[in-house]
C-alpha positions in Angstrom: -36.6 -16.5 -36.1 -36.3 -12.8 -36.9 -34.5 -13.5 -40.2 -37.0 -16.2 -41.1 -39.9 -13.9 -40.5 -38.3 -11.3 -42.8 -37.6 -14.0 -45.4 -41.2 -15.1 -45.4 -42.9 -11.7 -44.9 -40.5 -9.3 -46.5 -41.1 -5.6 -46.5 -41.6 -4.1 -43.1 -40.6 -7.3 -41.4 -37.0 -6.0 -41.7 -37.7 -4.1 -38.5 -37.6 -7.2 -36.4 -34.1 -8.5 -37.3 -32.8 -4.9 -37.5 -34.0 -4.1 -34.0 -32.2 -7.2 -32.7 -29.1 -6.1 -34.5 -29.3 -2.7 -32.9 -29.8 -4.3 -29.5 -26.6 -6.3 -30.0 -24.7 -3.2 -31.0 -25.9 -1.2 -28.0 -25.1 -4.2 -25.8 -21.5 -3.9 -27.1 -21.4 -0.3 -26.1 -22.6 -1.4 -22.6 -19.7 -3.9 -22.4 -17.2 -1.2 -23.5 -18.5 1.2 -20.8 -18.3 -1.6 -18.2 -14.7 -2.2 -19.2 -13.8 1.5 -18.8 -15.7 1.9 -15.5 -14.5 -1.2 -13.7 -11.0 -1.3 -15.3 -11.6 -5.0 -15.9 -12.0 -6.7 -19.2 -15.7 -7.4 -19.9 -16.2 -10.8 -21.4 -18.7 -9.6 -23.9 -16.4 -6.9 -25.3 -14.6 -9.2 -27.7 -17.8 -10.5 -29.3 -19.1 -6.9 -29.4 -16.4 -5.9 -31.8 -18.0 -8.2 -34.3 -21.4 -6.6 -33.8 -19.8 -3.2 -34.4 -18.6 -4.5 -37.8 -22.2 -5.6 -38.4 -23.3 -2.0 -37.6 -20.8 -0.6 -40.2 -22.0 -3.1 -42.8 -25.7 -2.4 -42.2 -25.2 1.3 -42.5 -22.7 1.3 -45.4 -24.3 -1.3 -47.6 -28.0 -1.2 -46.6 -29.0 2.1 -45.2 -26.9 4.6 -47.2 -27.7 3.0 -50.6 -31.4 2.9 -49.7 -31.8 -0.9 -49.4 -33.4 -0.2 -46.0 -35.7 2.8 -45.7 -34.7 5.4 -43.1 -38.1 5.0 -41.4 -37.7 1.3 -41.0 -34.2 1.8 -39.7 -35.2 4.4 -37.1 -38.2 2.3 -35.9 -35.8 -0.6 -35.5 -33.3 1.6 -33.7 -36.0 2.7 -31.3 -37.2 -0.8 -30.6 -33.6 -2.0 -30.2 -32.9 0.8 -27.8 -36.0 0.0 -25.8 -35.0 -3.7 -25.5 -31.5 -2.6 -24.3 -32.9 -0.2 -21.7 -35.2 -2.9 -20.4 -32.4 -5.4 -20.2 -30.0 -3.0 -18.4 -32.8 -1.7 -16.1 -33.6 -5.3 -15.1 -30.0 -5.9 -14.2 -30.0 -2.9 -11.8 -33.4 -4.0 -10.3 -32.2 -7.5 -9.7 -28.9 -6.3 -8.3 -30.6 -3.9 -5.9 -33.0 -6.6 -4.7 -30.1 -9.0 -4.2 -28.2 -6.4 -2.2 -31.2 -5.6 0.0 -31.8 -9.4 0.5 -28.2 -10.1 1.5 -28.1 -7.0 3.8 -31.3 -8.2 5.5 -29.6 -11.5 6.4 -26.8 -9.8 8.3 
């Protein structure tokens, strides 16, 4: 849907698919950190490597040559970061509620 909206609207609509790409890249960093902290292989880490390749391609062939404006990129980065923070924050909230609920049963 993000790419279709950019194809139809063009211009600043690039922010929508870019922010989703940033979210995927940051999600990969989350999986990498999870692997390091837990000393267990995180299932999302393998797919994350592909998104890091996407990050390289976006920066090397779109941002640096000026195909995507710096302003659009940084707005998309902020939105993608916000989406990631909300996702990770919701995981911690759900986990704490689950732990409180299971502790209350005992």
